[in-house]
C-alpha positions, 0 to 999 in steps of 0.5 A, spaced: 191 329 441 192 327 434 184 327 433 183 335 434 189 337 429 186 332 424 180 335 425 182 342 424 186 341 418 181 338 414 177 344 412 183 347 409 184 341 405 177 340 403 177 348 401 184 347 397 181 341 393 174 345 392 179 350 389 183 345 385 176 343 382 174 350 381 180 352 377 180 345 373 173 347 371 174 354 370 180 354 366 185 357 371 180 360 375 183 367 374 177 369 370 181 371 363 177 374 358 175 369 352 174 363 357 168 358 357 167 355 363 161 351 362 163 349 355 168 344 353 174 346 348 171 344 342 165 348 344 168 354 345 172 354 339 166 353 335 163 359 338 169 363 338 170 362 330 162 363 329 163 370 333 169 372 329 165 370 322 159 374 324 164 380 326 168 380 319 162 379 315 159 385 317 165 389 314 163 392 307 166 389 301 170 394 297 167 395 290 174 394 286 180 391 289 187 393 287 188 386 284 182 387 279 185 394 277 192 391 276 189 386 272 185 391 268 191 395 267 196 390 265 191 386 260 190 380 263 183 379 260 184 382 253 176 382 252 174 385 259 180 390 258 178 392 251 171 393 253 173 398 258 178 401 254 174 402 248 168 404 252 171 410 256 175 412 250 169 413 245 166 417 251 172 421 252 172 422 244 164 424 244 165 429 250 171 432 245 166 433 239 160 434 243 157 437 249 156 433 256 149 434 256 148 431 248 153 426 250 149 424 256 143 424 253 145 420 247 148 414 252 141 414 255 137 414 249 141 408 247 141 404 253 133 405 253 133 403 246 136 397 247 132 395 254 125 397 251 126 393 244 128 387 248 122 388 253 118 388 247 121 383 243 120 378 249 113 380 250 111 378 243 115 372 244 111 370 250 104 372 247 106 368 241 108 362 245 103 363 250 109 362 255 109 365 262 116 367 263 115 374 266 119 380 266 125 379 262 129 383 267 126 380 273 133 377 276 136 384 275 130 388 278 130 383 284 137 385 286 138 388 292 143 395 291 142 399 297 147 401 301 147 400 308 149 406 313 155 403 316 158 401 309 156 409 307 160 411 313 166 407 312 167 409 305 166 416 307 171 415 313 176 412 308 175 418 303 176 423 309 183 420 310 185 422 303 182 429 303 185 431 310 192 429 307 191 433 301 189 439 305 195 438 309 199 438 303 196 444 300 197 448 306 204 446 307 205 447 299 202 454 299 204 456 306 212 455 304 214 450 309 219 447 305 221 452 299 224 447 295 217 444 294 213 450 293 218 452 288 217 445 285 210 446 285 210 453 282 215 451 276 210 445 275 204 450 274 208 454 270 209 449 265 202 446 265 200 453 263 203 452 256 200 445 256 193 448 257 194 453 251 195 447 247 191 442 250 184 442 253 182 438 259 178 432 255 184 432 251 189 431 257 184 425 259 184 422 253 192 422 253 192 420 260 188 413 258 192 411 253 198 412 257 194 408 263 193 402 258 199 402 254 205 404 259 204 399 264 204 393 259 211 396 256 214 397 262 212 390 264 216 387 258 222 392 258 222 393 266 230 392 266 232 397 261 227 402 264 229 402 271 236 403 269 235 409 265 230 412 270 235 410 276 240 415 272 235 420 271 234 420 278 241 421 281 242 427 276 236 430 278 237 429 286 244 432 285 242 438 281 236 439 287 241 438 293 246 444 289 240 448 289 238 447 296 246 449 298 245 455 294 238 458 297 238 461 303 233 459 309 231 452 306 229 447 311 233 441 309 229 435 310 232 430 315 234 423 313 229 418 316 
């Protein structure tokens, strides 16, 4: 009588053992994503790493990072910052004295004079020395500067985020969602009418460039003193704005987040 019971129990034992073996091979047998049943742990890790690298390498790299702009403004590399500051300042001063068409034409003529002169000089040197160095700008001509459609769409999407945010802010200010903010814009534009009567756009750009390349480095040296006085001015301005908001009727007070 013991033999039939043993015989009836054997299929369940064999099925459970086979299930255990399959679960051991399959990494749990639950069909979890990312499991590699046919590969070992080392092979699975390497394949996952390769797929991550390939997916991350497809993302476009930004032309200018925040750290590069920070180093440029704070004069970390004096030669690089001096070159950028000098060339942009000369260009703005040229635009203040001449028309845009004249400035662009002179810049293109100057660049062509340099490249053509260098090309002719290298051609004469190669003819005299009877060398076959080839085109002097061949290394730059072979550089791939094409912009892929994926990178272009990513840059457009990033720009659309800022454009939509600006449009939302414009609508909020002009349709007077908050009366105080709209009044601030009106006062600022009223002050800008006096600024525009004294300075033109190019002059403002020149002043802005001088401030960009001078204020950050000064603030870095005298950070403690500047923060102290700025804090005092901020507190005074905040108290004045609160008094105005309390006296104006129909002002939507912002809730503290």
